[in-house]
Structures are given as C-alpha cells and as structure tokens.
Steps between C-alpha positions, in 0.01 A plus 500: 500500500569695184248711307494244219377225730245712679140377433383850420738519204309224311153615590292600194209736515169327569275467186165322452477221242179660371680824422630506142835652427578703189649204312197282557269780392692543175487125435125483566441802277701336223293183535175696481621681187590166341154359578334808352711474184411132470129572535525781245686272258235229536226758457659635180540148364138411576384829347683425175364144502143626547557758227631233263218254564230766483642632171502150352144427614360836387663487157449127442155428643329651194662232281264247659201690362401539137233698317256295291238602244194280467445456126222287346651327196291318242701198391391487138517137375524622140841644578631271772378161376411509133478120475268479801654179636667659806824323412783638722743500207259710290432736792873567541511632144306807615772739614478800728441715191168316457401556863603867515197636304264299722654655811482848347131455418431397857698795634311734264175377650627576851622846397172586327313396812709755691404768245842548338466306177502797261780692672777243487656321206576129487866567577398703804287212627777255420733687735263424789567127498811289507669383183454150638118521495463295180733229632303489827179430310669251268653300786164468671325392181764234432457374856119488463380482135138481614509879549500556122170648384429667835550848637739459790605762755879518520702671773759659273814671625484877480804669349787598727407870471140437605619277782747768607228765496284304744801430721609865507808436289369703204362849558293723275747786516781275375343349189558791263817333375367145528411353159335191651206667672303826490268699722197377304604142561536571871148643501382177341686300765319692773165428334577131456603478861178668609296257286682201652653388171849583626631387837811395689558143613772274633772443242553123493689536172777686681558201729457217250572667164811553290686809387345710224621736231522876545161544333326268746633609837167428669537129416847454652532245778768341713364144514734349239799669665392346831515159333849579374613592850341181636691278255825683572457457875444127447831477315679699771348292778580164337861595422612756758368330815667156469822637345531782753425283803732221383786744439445662840500168682821391332682829563387529861508139620729291278749718309846549647599852588773592258582766243278340238187507716589851614514604135158343437348680799643834391363455148155404630491816710612706200237343274229603747600864441526482120239720321213299359555632148832311491311174548274605213802539270631162618163337428485657156845369411480157664139388461387674179807559285697191607236244610242628246211486745182683390516873549241666726415164659433471876746208502787733407374766740486241779856386427627859512318568827632172640857619447410828668322336795751225578746722696218633719373149579851368569585785737171476692520120520854509633394755761214270606739203528745702708220598737453136605703446822809276465371294789232354269769367270714374787206323664406325176856390437531391863215249472650342187351699212709560192586847379230483231241370746589779740447762231188367329320359807577772753668815366297545181152471665603757762630734229190458285326825614795712393542306176136543402502866596811569293361307204170686496674835538724406208194406292334829591812686388499308171129571448563875498796503262463678166839575343615139431161413350510792257838389372371155408195644323223449759330831424133575547358461149650160413215298652137540396358152562505250782734199460343197334614266778705479818829418331435750223497772763873453557608547136234721341580876485377684804571791729514554875322738733790744560587506128134561414481786749816652353356482147173665606685781677681587173189542285337832424135423575417585864289183516821294481654710775194428713539128435866518595395616847237226513763243405718624787210432738470140376877451519505633857220262594708209370809620687309554824345155464841338453641680804196396702561138400863537611388628842246217541753231405760647733256501791385146421846339480678718749674319786633660815787371709 
C-alpha cells in the first residue's frame, strides 16, 4: 500500500458545521452591510418625501383660507335703479364704477366705528379691500334685485397685503418699501379684527373661481382650470384608450414578426422617451396652424396629450398581454375558438388589470404636463368664465391645472405664489385619487393562475 492510497492521506481536519470559516464571515458581513445600505437608502428617500409633502402642505394650506371684511353697504336705488322697475337689463347698466362709492361709504362706516376715520384717507381705506369688491356687490345685486334699497352686510375680500399680514406673510418690519400698505393701515387691521369686522374663513373662491389679474390676487381661483383639465382628460380617455389597446392587441397577437413590426416597436419605445415639449410643438403645427382648430381649447390640449400618452398605453398594454400564459391561448384554440375569440374572450379579460393600470397611469402623467399646453396657448389667464355648455367646454379658451400653477408661480405678488402651492395640493389629490382607482381596479380584476 502506497502513501497515496493510505486512508490517513485523505483525512481532513474535523470541523463543526456551526463554526463559520473566514469566507463565510466575510460573506455574511457583506450581506449585513448591503441590508444597512438599503435601509439607509429607503430612510433617505422617505425623509425627502416627507420633507416634500410637508413643504407643500405648509406653504399651500393657507391658500384655502381668505381674509374677509364685513362691510354694510346701502344699495341706493337712486343710483342702481333709476327707473325703479327692477328690470335686469336696466340693472346691468350700473357698472362697478357706480357700486364703488357705495362700498367705500360702507367701509368708511366700519373704519369710523373702529376709531380710525380721521387718520386715514380714502385711498388708504381703499387699499384694505380687494379691487374686486365692487364687482362682488354688483354680481350679488344682479342675482337678487330685491336687495336694492336695503343695507346689506357683504363679506368682501380683503386685499392681498391685509390677507398676507394675518397669515404671517407680511411683517411690520418689511413694509417700509411697500407702497400698498402702511403701519397705520396694519393698526387699523388689528382693530377691525378685534371688533370682529375682519376675519378669516374658508376660501371657496380658490376652489371654484377663475384666475384674476395682478391687482386682484386674492380673487384668483383654480376652478376653471380644473374644468379645463377635466375636458382634456375626457379627450385623452376617449381617444388614447381604444387606439392604444387596439394597436397593442394587433402588434402582440396578430401582426407577423418582421422588420416592419420591429421598426414600429422601436419607434413606439422611442416616442415614450421623447420630451413632452416636442409633442407641444407638433400639436401647434398640426392642430392649430394646419388644421386651424381653436387655440387654447381643451380639445387641442387633449389631442396633444393623446399623442404623448399613446406610447405609454401601448407599452403597458402589450406587457399585460404578454403576462397572460400561452396555455390560455392554446386551450381556447384547442376547443375550437378562433384567434379573435381566443384574444377577446380569454386573453383580453385576463389582461384587463394591467391595461387599466397602464391607462390610468398614462392619464395621470398627462394630467401633470405643462410644457405642451403652454405652447398651444393654454395659459392661466385665458379663461375667466365657466363654459356655456358641455360641448362648449371643449372649444372655448381655457387653461389646465399645471399651466395655471406655472403662471401663478411666475407672478410677483406673494399671494399668487401661495396659490401655486395650493394648486399643487389639489393636483396631488387628483393624482393620488387616480392611482388609488388604478389599485382598486387591479385588485378587482386580477386573476391568479
């Protein structure tokens, strides 16, 4: 027997399985370090998310509150209805210039009650209220002519500076260079607040109102822009969903695999990565300059966003169709179903959760786009009134929520900047709602095999 064949030559030193060698220790230490780095990365991401959301809420929550001044206004029939017949056509002849002195007289009464009547001029008192005060009173009188001849208490918007003072946006030590408000006016504001004539309330105008000029920042609202976004999403949903799903079904289930279909697939993937502003230029050239569709209309905005959303819907729909096992198709064909019956009766219902999820995510992406809408003229100040009817909403000039937020962020008055943050809150609520709907639909139609 040689040394090589001796049993002792192949005998390894005894070692317990519970005893870790150096290599295993290094591997376990590397795994622990990776877990720690992953937890740290998640923690940093969550911290930034909390910081972002808290910043949005803190800066935007004040947009949902507005300062009001309670002003008793005597609606003099000698000035508002000289004929005395309460005819709506005659009442409309009284412009805001007729109502302005009535509002100023009522405000003077409130100021004198606070003991400041002799210290402030009419222009000083005028700076306390919004430039839209006369139109507020006029709109209410036209809606209810029976108020003429009475002294009516109106909740009038305070000016943006007064509103900012109560919200902590305007400080006494910063108004030396501010031509719109003075220390004496702030003293009056404190007195009016103590007397109960000035208070803060929920700002319904911000939710349901329209954009306003730079001199009436306190009256600006996002309601009309919300309508514009609603009409655009209807256009995108009606066009993008059937076209995108039909194209996906054909490419995935019926089209032959050749160079032509490969070229189509490559271009669809490339279009999904094209910057949104390129689609805005395309919409400007194709729909406005060539097709002569109305500029700034939600119809044009919806068509532009449809082009931008189609690649996303096609890619997600094809992924959902691929996720259906081939055995479903084979089983349907095996029992005598045609290719179309196999797809529409079996494959498509099973792929529906992914299709709906991709569609809603595409709509949410389109809802937050700004650049293509600005190129076709859907800026914030184009819409001041609600559409006259359902179909008029598609062609009448309007804006959209992201475009409105962008316009507010550009303006100088801090009240607009505050409303930009408030608009972001509303836009996030819409986006979260759409994603919640996507999750619910996916859970409802989901099938497991």
